[in-house]
GUPA-831554 format. One line per 3 residues: their letters; for each residue x, y, z of N, C-alpha, C. Coordinates in Angstrom, 3 decimals. Each point is the difference from the previous one (the first is absolute). Layout:
BEGIN
A> X/Y/Z/X/Y/Z/X/Y/Z; ...
# end
This chain:
BEGIN
MRL> 18.281/-0.425/-57.019/-1.140/0.754/-0.828/-0.909/0.722/0.777; -0.701/-0.948/0.942/-1.021/0.674/0.812/0.318/1.226/0.726; 1.300/0.064/0.619/0.394/0.956/0.854/0.407/1.266/-0.781
DRE> 0.438/-0.273/-1.348/0.235/1.268/-0.946/-1.253/0.532/-0.185; -1.204/-0.837/-0.626/-1.330/0.654/-0.086/-0.379/0.955/1.262; 0.093/-0.734/1.290/-0.193/0.999/1.001/0.562/1.231/0.229
ITR> 1.250/0.056/-0.290/0.861/1.336/-0.021/-0.458/0.769/-0.976; -0.443/-0.475/-1.246/-0.516/0.791/-1.175/-1.269/0.633/0.608; -0.839/-0.697/0.456/-1.270/0.440/0.548/0.306/1.133/1.031
GRR> 0.773/-0.097/0.704/0.375/1.046/1.092/0.419/1.141/-0.543; 0.902/-0.036/-1.016/0.424/1.125/-0.627/-0.959/0.944/-0.602; -1.013/-0.881/-0.780/-0.986/0.764/-0.612/-0.997/0.534/0.973
RRR> -0.298/-0.430/1.080/-0.858/0.574/1.128/0.718/1.374/0.342; 1.315/-0.033/0.177/0.631/1.093/0.427/0.016/1.137/-1.022; 0.115/-0.282/-1.246/-0.075/0.882/-1.054/-1.530/0.661/-0.147
SGV> -0.987/-0.876/0.196/-1.452/0.517/-0.053/-0.380/0.650/1.196; 0.886/0.016/0.912/-0.399/0.962/1.305/-1.006/-0.909/0.981; -0.102/-1.181/-0.198/-1.094/-0.701/0.708/0.435/-0.136/1.630
VGA> 1.577/-0.440/0.113/0.471/-0.055/1.171/0.053/1.310/0.629; 0.464/1.098/-0.785/0.210/1.233/0.748/-1.353/0.661/0.381; -1.035/-0.406/-0.687/-1.613/0.576/0.564/-0.474/-0.726/1.347
MLP> 0.673/-1.214/0.167/-0.424/-0.792/1.091/0.662/0.586/1.351; 1.242/0.438/-0.354/0.824/0.459/1.286/-0.440/1.071/1.032; -0.905/0.951/-0.846/-0.434/0.911/1.193/-1.064/-0.614/0.923
FRP> -0.743/-1.055/-0.439/-1.003/-0.428/0.943/0.519/-0.742/1.028; 1.336/-0.421/0.327/0.560/-0.890/0.914/0.085/1.143/1.181; 0.569/1.060/0.076/0.160/0.892/1.112/-1.458/0.276/0.471
MYR> -0.936/0.399/-1.131/-1.375/0.198/0.495/-0.657/-1.159/0.793; 0.060/-1.380/-0.280/-0.306/-0.978/0.714/0.411/-0.093/1.429; 1.377/0.296/-0.094/0.677/-0.137/1.334/-0.540/0.956/0.844
GGL> -0.044/1.348/-0.502/-0.531/0.978/0.721/-1.269/-0.208/0.657; -0.991/-0.410/-0.945/-1.285/-0.586/0.558/-0.221/-0.899/1.213; 1.162/-0.945/-0.395/-0.255/-0.950/1.150/0.754/0.614/1.258
LLV> 0.790/0.846/-0.175/0.572/0.666/1.334/-1.263/0.829/0.702; -0.548/0.680/-0.806/-1.223/0.713/0.526/-0.924/-0.724/0.667; -0.430/-1.384/-0.555/-1.059/-0.714/0.547/0.896/-0.550/1.285
LAA> 1.116/-0.267/0.156/0.585/-0.542/1.211/-0.139/0.897/1.126; 0.443/1.564/-0.369/0.038/0.943/0.762/-1.533/0.092/0.747; -1.017/0.009/-0.952/-1.551/0.182/0.480/-0.154/-1.088/0.892
LLA> 0.428/-1.211/-0.110/-0.285/-1.144/0.854/0.534/0.227/1.399; 1.325/0.315/-0.258/0.692/0.250/1.371/-0.717/1.319/0.846; -0.348/1.079/-0.744/-0.674/1.263/0.589/-1.404/-0.506/0.737
ASS> -0.615/-0.974/-0.727/-1.277/-0.562/0.517/0.028/-0.895/1.182; 1.035/-0.704/0.001/0.333/-0.832/1.001/0.437/0.682/1.184; 0.601/0.961/-0.156/0.701/0.744/1.301/-1.245/0.872/0.565
CGG> -0.748/0.702/-0.774/-1.392/0.513/0.377/-1.016/-0.920/0.706; 0.058/-1.236/-0.694/-1.364/-0.874/0.643/0.505/-0.830/1.058; 1.276/-0.412/0.064/0.541/-0.800/1.054/-0.382/0.703/1.549
GDA> 0.305/1.185/0.147/-0.332/0.866/1.084/0.291/-0.792/1.487; -0.268/0.637/0.810/-0.229/-0.763/1.458/-1.201/-0.195/0.517; -0.802/-0.978/-0.727/-1.285/-0.020/0.185/-0.142/-0.883/1.252
DEA> 1.038/-0.441/0.702/-0.343/-0.682/1.396/0.306/0.858/1.070; 0.110/1.522/-0.269/0.517/0.769/1.090/-1.561/0.711/0.385; 0.227/0.354/1.383/-1.113/0.830/0.533/-0.156/1.216/-0.892
GSA> -1.517/0.278/0.007/-0.350/0.997/-0.813/-0.490/-0.268/-1.247; 0.358/-1.223/-0.426/-0.657/-0.538/-1.499/-0.978/-0.941/0.192; 0.235/-1.134/-0.698/-1.041/-1.080/0.000/0.745/-1.222/-0.091
PPA> -0.695/-1.097/0.420/0.948/-1.477/-0.189/-0.003/-0.287/-1.486; 1.014/-0.829/-0.096/0.360/-0.284/-1.487/-1.042/-0.982/-0.392; -0.057/-0.257/-1.254/-0.972/-1.350/-0.624/0.618/-1.327/0.415
AEV> -0.668/-0.647/0.468/0.466/-1.407/0.497/-0.981/-1.247/-0.124; 0.402/-0.954/-0.173/-0.626/-1.323/-0.225/-0.865/0.020/1.202; -1.412/-0.653/-0.186/-0.992/-0.009/1.045/-0.250/-1.406/0.686
RGC> -0.132/0.037/1.076/-0.440/-1.488/0.667/-1.385/0.321/0.865; -1.051/-0.599/-0.621/-1.215/0.473/0.812/-0.618/-1.211/0.917; -1.327/0.101/0.272/-0.613/-0.810/0.965/0.136/-1.470/-0.305
RQR> -0.136/-0.365/-1.315/0.149/-1.369/-0.598/1.299/-0.514/0.029; 1.309/0.616/0.074/0.942/-0.409/0.222/0.721/0.069/1.151; -0.866/-0.034/1.370/0.224/0.010/1.216/0.421/-1.481/0.410
IEG> 0.666/-0.175/1.135/0.086/-1.314/0.601/-0.790/0.230/1.373; -0.382/-1.387/0.451/-0.901/0.039/1.118/0.761/-0.985/1.059; -0.447/0.362/1.410/0.586/-0.873/1.013/1.113/0.569/0.694
GGG> 0.518/1.171/-0.363/1.028/0.513/0.755/-0.273/1.295/1.005; -1.039/0.636/-0.542/-0.357/1.204/0.870/-1.449/0.154/0.121; -0.986/-0.871/-0.375/-1.334/0.298/0.319/-0.274/-0.055/1.373
GGF> -1.225/0.447/0.502/-0.444/0.004/1.237/0.473/0.789/1.030; 0.573/-0.591/1.011/0.444/0.692/1.168/1.502/0.291/-0.143; 0.328/0.543/-1.264/1.483/0.330/-0.073/0.189/1.398/0.705
SPV> 1.389/0.007/0.592/0.521/1.503/0.835/1.183/-0.161/-0.272; 0.775/1.163/-0.745/1.386/0.220/0.001/0.753/-0.327/1.193; 1.196/-0.616/0.024/0.948/-0.167/0.926/1.194/0.840/-0.102
QRR> 0.058/0.909/0.669/1.252/1.173/0.016/1.108/-0.769/-0.482; 0.528/-0.700/0.544/1.495/-0.568/-0.036/-0.105/-0.999/-1.380; -1.118/-0.420/-0.517/-0.144/-0.802/-0.916/-0.138/0.497/-1.609
DTV> -1.023/1.040/0.220/-0.425/0.651/-1.077/0.278/1.536/-0.251; -0.284/0.640/-1.177/0.321/1.076/-0.353/-1.362/0.685/-0.499; -0.513/1.030/0.681/-1.220/0.775/-0.272/0.089/1.381/-0.740
AGP> -0.493/-0.111/-1.220/0.101/1.468/-0.644/-1.379/0.372/-0.438; -0.747/0.815/0.860/-1.390/0.203/-0.532/-1.021/-1.075/-0.112; -0.459/-0.216/-1.190/-0.974/-1.234/-0.096/0.567/-1.156/-0.243
VTF> 1.509/-0.013/-0.266/0.986/-1.041/-0.462/0.853/-0.758/1.492; -0.156/-1.191/-0.142/0.720/-0.783/1.086/1.212/-1.008/-0.710; 1.049/0.187/0.147/0.959/-1.026/-0.544/0.315/-1.044/1.095
LGA> -0.635/-1.181/-0.012/-0.189/-0.973/0.760/1.276/-0.687/0.339; 0.654/-0.058/1.116/1.154/-0.719/0.419/1.251/0.560/-0.921; 0.055/1.458/-0.452/1.104/0.523/-0.543/1.176/0.011/0.527
KAT> 0.113/0.442/1.349/1.208/0.074/0.790/0.471/-1.403/0.118; -0.845/-0.939/0.410/0.589/-1.305/0.521/0.669/-0.722/-1.120; -0.719/0.317/-1.397/0.336/-0.770/-1.167/1.406/0.677/-0.465
YRR> 0.238/1.241/0.256/1.249/0.559/-0.347/0.851/-0.575/0.899; 0.170/-0.075/1.355/0.557/-0.593/0.946/0.675/-1.204/-0.288; -0.920/-0.965/-0.711/0.243/-1.334/-0.177/0.411/-0.299/-1.384
TPP> 0.221/1.001/-0.658/0.550/-0.020/-1.425/1.612/0.210/0.100; 0.853/-0.949/0.037/1.394/0.330/-0.022/0.499/0.797/-1.299; 0.842/0.856/0.050/0.534/0.955/-0.931/0.810/-1.076/-1.167
TSE> 0.211/-0.989/0.547/0.856/-0.906/-0.789/-0.857/-1.065/-0.845; -1.275/0.232/0.026/-0.825/-0.915/-0.914/0.169/0.051/-1.329; -0.285/-1.046/-0.584/0.286/0.007/-1.654/-1.179/1.208/-0.499
PTK> 0.742/0.811/-0.766/-0.919/1.071/-0.703/-0.483/-0.466/-1.365; -1.091/0.678/-0.263/-0.510/-0.051/-1.341/0.399/1.007/-0.673; -0.283/0.120/-1.287/0.447/1.362/-0.818/-0.600/1.216/0.653
RGV> -0.754/-0.112/0.795/-0.731/1.305/0.618/0.623/0.093/1.508; 0.402/-0.803/0.414/0.350/-0.358/1.275/-0.519/-0.981/0.918; 0.003/-0.047/1.378/-0.198/-0.936/0.681/-1.742/0.126/0.334
PMK> -0.634/-1.005/-0.469/-1.389/0.312/0.134/-0.715/-0.394/1.524; -0.992/0.890/0.428/-0.549/-0.046/1.526/-1.412/-0.102/-0.293; -0.697/-1.050/0.401/-1.463/0.085/-0.110/-0.534/0.574/1.257
VPT> -0.901/1.206/-0.379/-0.606/0.807/0.972/-1.468/0.176/-0.099; -0.943/-0.568/0.348/-1.397/0.031/-0.405/-0.396/1.499/0.644; -0.927/0.412/-0.805/-0.463/1.468/0.247/-1.359/0.143/0.334
LVR> -0.392/0.715/1.137/-1.513/0.290/0.112/-0.248/1.193/-0.604; -1.294/0.107/-0.454/-0.427/1.376/-0.395/-1.319/0.272/0.594; -0.221/0.976/0.802/-1.399/0.375/0.479/-0.879/0.679/-1.048
SGA> -1.461/-0.921/0.168/-0.917/0.414/-1.101/0.096/1.525/-0.098; -0.234/0.600/-1.165/-0.263/1.552/-0.210/0.790/0.321/-1.629; 0.807/1.035/0.262/0.550/0.357/-1.241/1.157/-0.885/-0.381
PVT> 0.307/-0.250/-1.350/1.079/-0.968/-0.313/1.395/0.852/0.369; 0.935/-0.837/0.151/1.390/0.541/0.405/0.998/-0.217/-0.987; 1.019/0.789/-0.156/0.952/-0.246/-0.951/1.252/-0.137/0.654
LVV> 0.713/-1.156/-0.077/1.444/0.011/0.652/0.990/0.368/-0.990; 1.142/0.827/0.255/0.856/0.385/-0.715/1.475/0.149/0.662; 0.817/-0.651/-0.864/1.350/0.134/0.369/0.710/1.171/-0.239
PRS> 0.463/0.952/0.753/0.782/1.249/-0.363/1.084/-0.258/-1.075; 0.194/0.892/-0.767/0.919/-0.080/-1.047/1.395/-0.171/0.505; 0.444/0.609/0.951/1.151/-0.082/0.497/0.453/-1.331/0.428
ERR> -1.010/-0.995/0.151/0.183/-1.362/0.497/-0.187/-0.905/-0.852; -0.482/0.274/-1.279/-0.359/-1.103/-0.920/1.177/-0.895/-0.525; 1.204/0.383/0.254/1.355/-0.719/-0.433/-0.061/-1.336/0.710
WFH> -0.494/0.109/1.252/0.103/-1.033/0.999/-1.175/-0.641/0.640; -1.000/0.801/-0.264/-1.320/-0.635/0.766/-1.401/-0.020/-0.945; -0.685/-0.860/-0.017/-1.057/-0.263/-0.911/-1.129/-0.827/0.751
LAY> -1.383/0.720/-0.417/-0.953/-0.921/0.427/-0.424/-1.265/-0.610; -0.646/-0.776/0.612/-0.339/-1.504/-0.564/-1.159/-0.488/0.201; -1.085/0.820/-0.639/-1.290/-0.431/0.069/-0.540/-0.840/-1.375
VRP> 0.379/0.559/-1.104/-0.497/-0.654/-1.421/1.245/-0.528/-0.354; 0.953/0.829/-0.192/1.450/-0.375/-0.362/0.805/1.259/0.758; 1.398/-0.079/-0.340/0.608/1.046/0.461/-0.056/1.382/-0.415
ANA> -0.499/1.080/0.733/-0.444/1.278/-0.620/0.455/0.909/1.127; -0.177/1.285/-0.443/0.081/1.246/0.644/-1.296/0.442/0.718; -1.108/-0.635/-0.481/-1.364/0.649/0.487/-0.968/-1.302/-0.307
VKL> -1.058/0.082/0.869/-1.180/-0.883/-0.113/-1.213/0.883/0.728; -1.217/-0.370/-0.522/-1.050/0.431/0.387/-0.901/-1.010/0.684; -0.595/0.078/1.434/-0.525/-0.804/0.366/-1.484/0.409/0.222
KPC> -0.969/-0.602/-0.388/-1.516/0.352/0.380/-0.492/-0.744/0.779; -0.381/-0.028/1.179/-0.656/-0.719/1.003/-1.277/-0.394/-0.357; -0.448/-1.023/0.694/-1.527/-0.489/-0.269/-0.850/1.088/0.777
PHP> -1.318/0.065/-0.427/-0.909/0.837/0.600/-0.476/-0.598/1.594; -0.349/0.758/0.599/-0.547/-0.540/1.470/-1.443/0.344/-0.095; -0.942/-0.749/-0.386/-1.327/0.015/-0.028/-0.712/-0.420/1.320
ATP> -1.147/0.578/0.155/-0.617/-0.319/1.518/-0.600/-1.260/0.223; -0.491/-0.604/-1.155/-0.869/-1.331/0.303/0.769/-1.157/-0.590; -0.216/-1.195/0.623/0.916/-1.160/-0.622/-0.334/-0.425/-1.516
RAQ> -1.010/0.182/-0.545/-0.584/-0.130/-1.308/0.907/0.923/-0.716; 0.304/1.369/0.190/0.502/0.816/-0.781/1.582/0.070/0.225; 0.362/-0.700/1.039/1.450/-0.624/0.296/0.306/-0.872/-1.098
RRA> -0.794/-1.009/0.088/0.364/-1.014/-1.042/-0.159/0.306/-1.428; -0.793/1.014/-0.306/-0.119/0.410/-1.478/1.261/0.807/-0.155; 0.456/0.714/0.803/1.088/0.982/-0.242/1.495/-0.787/0.112
CHW> -0.073/-1.061/0.696/1.412/-0.684/-0.049/0.111/-0.999/-1.157; -0.990/-0.224/-0.704/-0.062/-0.877/-1.206/0.289/-1.508/0.234; 0.935/-0.353/1.004/0.183/-1.534/0.170/0.257/-0.130/1.490
SPF> -0.014/-1.141/0.659/0.077/-0.138/1.385/1.293/-0.637/0.260; 0.323/0.189/1.382/-0.626/0.614/0.977/-0.039/1.481/-0.188; -1.068/0.941/0.869/-0.169/1.175/-0.326/0.397/0.873/1.196
SAC> 1.086/-0.312/0.590/0.461/0.590/1.252/0.368/1.491/-0.373; 0.656/0.098/-1.119/0.585/1.467/-0.301/-1.424/0.836/-0.170; -0.989/-0.335/-0.435/-1.163/0.918/0.106/-0.553/-0.037/1.243
RSG> 0.128/-0.906/0.902/-0.683/0.004/1.060/0.764/0.655/1.217; 1.388/0.069/-0.107/0.802/0.720/1.090/0.437/1.397/-0.477; -0.081/0.165/-1.351/0.575/1.413/-0.663/1.354/-0.208/-0.067
LTS> 0.601/-1.049/0.007/1.783/0.049/-0.153/0.055/-1.121/-1.145; 0.769/0.572/-1.197/0.224/-0.775/-0.875/1.525/-0.352/-0.211; 0.147/-1.135/-0.182/1.431/-0.591/0.028/0.633/-0.222/-1.462
FAG> 1.057/0.438/-0.201/0.640/-0.234/-1.322/1.403/-0.679/0.239; 0.108/-0.849/-0.961/1.386/-0.856/-0.042/1.043/1.192/-0.371; 1.136/0.106/0.563/1.018/0.691/-0.537/1.277/0.015/0.965
GFF> 0.904/1.216/-0.451/1.163/-0.177/0.822/0.757/1.042/-0.688; 1.416/-0.347/0.364/0.988/1.183/-0.573/1.405/-0.952/-0.606; 0.629/0.772/-0.845/1.414/-0.518/-0.264/1.097/1.019/0.351
VDF> 0.910/-0.648/0.890/1.143/1.088/0.239/1.290/-0.658/-0.517; 0.782/0.948/-0.677/1.194/-0.532/-0.296/0.922/0.705/1.048; 0.218/-0.808/1.035/0.992/0.091/1.115/1.424/0.410/-0.347
RHA> 0.704/-0.357/-1.336/1.097/0.344/-0.296/0.043/1.497/-0.087; -0.941/0.658/-0.699/0.010/1.323/-0.369/-0.986/0.987/0.998; -0.625/-0.650/0.903/-0.710/0.895/0.888/0.491/0.528/1.157
PMQ> -0.217/1.309/0.247/0.511/0.695/1.232/-0.314/-0.824/1.161; 0.731/-0.181/0.785/-0.305/-0.650/1.489/-0.722/-1.245/-0.229; 0.179/-0.727/-1.097/-0.436/-1.199/-0.439/-1.549/0.100/-0.140
GRC> -0.456/1.100/-0.396/-1.275/0.201/-0.383/-1.030/0.158/1.185; 0.545/0.006/1.304/-0.789/0.004/1.119/-0.829/1.338/0.010; 0.356/1.118/-0.524/-0.900/1.035/0.029/-0.547/0.296/-1.357
ATV> -0.159/-0.959/-0.717/-0.851/0.080/-1.289/-1.241/0.644/0.185; -0.447/0.953/-1.145/-1.436/0.746/0.234/-0.979/-0.240/-0.907; -1.313/-0.062/0.488/-0.931/-0.187/-1.123/-1.070/1.150/0.233
QVW> -0.378/0.639/-1.039/-0.899/1.029/-0.035/-1.594/-0.547/-0.082; -0.732/0.318/0.798/-1.462/-0.400/0.205/-1.043/1.212/-0.502; -0.435/-0.256/-1.297/-0.713/0.953/-0.614/-1.555/-0.460/0.390
VGD> -0.828/0.752/0.573/-1.298/-0.227/0.352/-0.947/0.671/-0.784; -0.819/-0.634/-0.914/-1.072/0.578/-0.823/0.766/0.992/-0.899; -0.709/1.141/-0.213/0.622/1.200/-0.925/0.783/0.870/0.892
STD> 0.522/-0.322/1.082/0.735/0.935/1.076/1.513/0.315/-0.961; 0.412/1.116/0.230/1.162/0.491/-0.459/1.127/0.092/1.030; -0.287/-0.563/1.063/1.108/-0.126/1.051/-0.037/-1.426/0.628
PIT> 1.124/-0.807/-0.647/-0.006/-1.268/0.458/0.456/-0.146/1.627; -0.288/-1.207/0.441/0.246/-0.489/1.243/1.535/-0.675/-0.086; 1.139/0.339/0.523/1.283/-0.525/-0.177/0.367/-0.941/1.136
TRP> 0.121/-1.468/-0.271/0.149/-0.742/1.114/1.208/-0.784/-0.367; 0.847/-0.480/0.891/1.157/-0.958/0.009/-0.466/-1.432/0.546; -0.588/-0.964/-0.942/-0.443/-1.201/0.545/0.871/-0.922/0.893
FAA> 1.288/0.161/-0.069/0.932/-0.776/0.621/0.708/0.339/1.376; -0.188/1.687/0.101/0.865/0.445/0.962/-0.994/0.267/1.270; 0.751/0.305/1.094/-0.628/0.110/1.279/0.165/1.305/0.418
GDC> 0.225/1.203/-0.834/0.143/1.212/0.412/1.347/0.382/0.100; 0.973/-0.498/-0.336/1.548/0.206/0.241/0.616/0.203/-1.259; -0.592/0.585/-1.025/0.510/0.482/-1.104/0.005/1.594/-0.177
PS> 1.227/0.372/-0.711/0.222/1.331/-0.124/-1.236/0.635/-0.917; -0.406/1.216/0.080/-0.922/0.738/-0.364/0.376/0.492/-1.286
# end
């Protein structure tokens, strides 16, 4: 009986034109949805851009500042060692070459690849933004806050007096503000399975301040990579 009542109600709706009145709205709704999706795709294609290429500006990135520094690795009389470290402008990747050589490609990978701890020194002055080029993001990532394609490092200031140094560095020891070199914990993830040449020629762009022309460096290579 209940089924008969539902069938009868449906017939009455069709006779009254209710169902027919609703039908034109369905293609309109679908068309509107398609227009919204097309607009979103157009916006993403315009806004995605190549913000990490020379002549533009560094992409937005999570910031690590003076309060997030580490102490003990590079304060005081630090000097880069050519065979061990990689220097790119105001940035030094401590032990990057040696760390890469000590990391076997057969290491158990995480979801992002094999992690490598490489502390980074930044000379006092303008902040720097480290960026992985788009062409390498499938197999190479930065690891400062979390796996990412970019990170902004703001070094501690380098005041002239001990009192100003203590105030600027917020917490002791104050070697970053005394030496003018701020250390940050960080490193990289390399997916050796998908990386060309097992990631040895991985590239990092170093954007200094508001510069539109980044410094390009290869933290693990010793100058034997294709141009």
